C-alpha positions in Angstrom: 60.7 -57.4 -15.4 64.4 -56.5 -14.8 65.4 -55.9 -11.2 66.7 -52.4 -12.0 63.5 -51.4 -13.6 61.5 -52.7 -10.7 63.6 -50.7 -8.2 63.3 -47.5 -10.3 59.5 -47.9 -10.2 59.5 -48.4 -6.5 61.9 -45.4 -6.1 59.5 -43.1 -8.0 56.6 -44.4 -5.9 58.5 -43.8 -2.7 59.4 -40.3 -3.8 55.7 -39.4 -4.6 54.4 -40.8 -1.3 57.2 -39.0 0.6 56.2 -35.7 -1.0 52.5 -36.3 -0.3 53.2 -37.2 3.4 55.3 -34.1 3.9 52.6 -31.9 2.4 49.9 -33.5 4.6 51.8 -32.7 7.8 50.8 -29.6 9.7 53.5 -27.0 9.7 53.9 -24.4 12.3 52.1 -21.9 10.0 49.2 -24.2 9.3 50.0 -25.0 5.7 48.2 -27.8 4.0 48.0 -29.8 7.3 45.0 -32.1 7.7 43.6 -33.3 10.9 43.0 -30.6 13.4 40.1 -28.4 12.9 37.1 -28.1 15.1 38.7 -26.4 18.0 35.8 -27.2 20.3 37.7 -29.5 22.4 35.7 -32.6 21.4 36.6 -35.5 19.1 36.9 -34.0 15.6 37.3 -37.0 13.4 39.0 -40.4 13.4 42.1 -39.4 15.3 43.2 -36.5 17.5 45.6 -33.9 16.2 48.4 -35.5 18.1 47.6 -39.0 16.9 47.5 -37.8 13.3 50.8 -36.0 13.7 52.5 -39.1 15.2 51.1 -41.3 12.4 52.2 -38.9 9.6 55.7 -38.5 11.2 56.1 -42.3 11.5 54.9 -42.9 8.0 57.3 -40.2 6.7 60.2 -41.7 8.5 59.5 -45.2 7.1 59.0 -43.9 3.6 62.1 -41.8 3.8 64.1 -44.9 4.9 62.6 -47.0 2.0 63.5 -44.1 -0.4 67.1 -44.0 0.9 67.5 -47.8 0.6 66.2 -47.8 -2.9 68.6 -45.1 -3.8 71.5 -47.1 -2.4 70.3 -50.2 -4.2 70.1 -48.4 -7.5 73.6 -46.9 -7.1 75.0 -50.4 -6.3 73.3 -51.9 -9.4 74.5 -49.2 -11.7 78.1 -49.4 -10.4 78.2 -53.1 -11.2 77.1 -52.9 -14.8 79.6 -54.1 -17.4 78.1 -51.9 -20.2 79.6 -48.6 -21.1 78.6 -45.9 -18.7 78.5 -43.1 -21.3 77.6 -42.8 -25.0 81.1 -41.4 -25.5 82.6 -44.7 -24.1 80.7 -46.7 -26.7 82.2 -44.8 -29.7 84.8 -47.1 -31.5 88.3 -45.6 -31.5 89.9 -45.1 -34.9 93.5 -46.1 -35.1 96.1 -43.9 -37.0 96.6 -46.7 -39.5 93.1 -46.6 -40.8 92.7 -42.9 -40.8 93.2 -41.2 -44.2 96.4 -39.3 -44.6 96.0 -35.6 -44.6 97.0 -33.7 -47.7 100.0 -31.6 -47.3 99.4 -27.9 -47.5 101.7 -25.7 -49.5 104.0 -23.5 -47.5 102.6 -20.4 -49.2 100.5 -17.9 -47.2 96.7 -18.3 -47.6 96.3 -14.5 -48.2 98.2 -13.0 -51.1 101.0 -10.8 -50.0 101.3 -7.2 -51.3 104.1 -6.8 -53.8 
């Protein structure tokens, strides 16, 4: 597999994971946040609310860094390509020697003048 394709696939995966991690975090309004619940003061699951928040924050920061690095890598790879960057750049230019000569138009007006 080509390196650029591999980085694009990783970039998309990082973007999806980043969106998922942001949605999982508890906002100030409650949102889609996971982890708290219970409210009885006891252990309500695998981790405490603070531990879950720290884990999600750290995972979000790491994923955001990987997303940023893959963005930089893709931009560097694209800038070093020797192929045309646009479809317009790949159109061959016609020289004036090969273009057909335009027929000369008569000097008469195209609309008949009233006599």
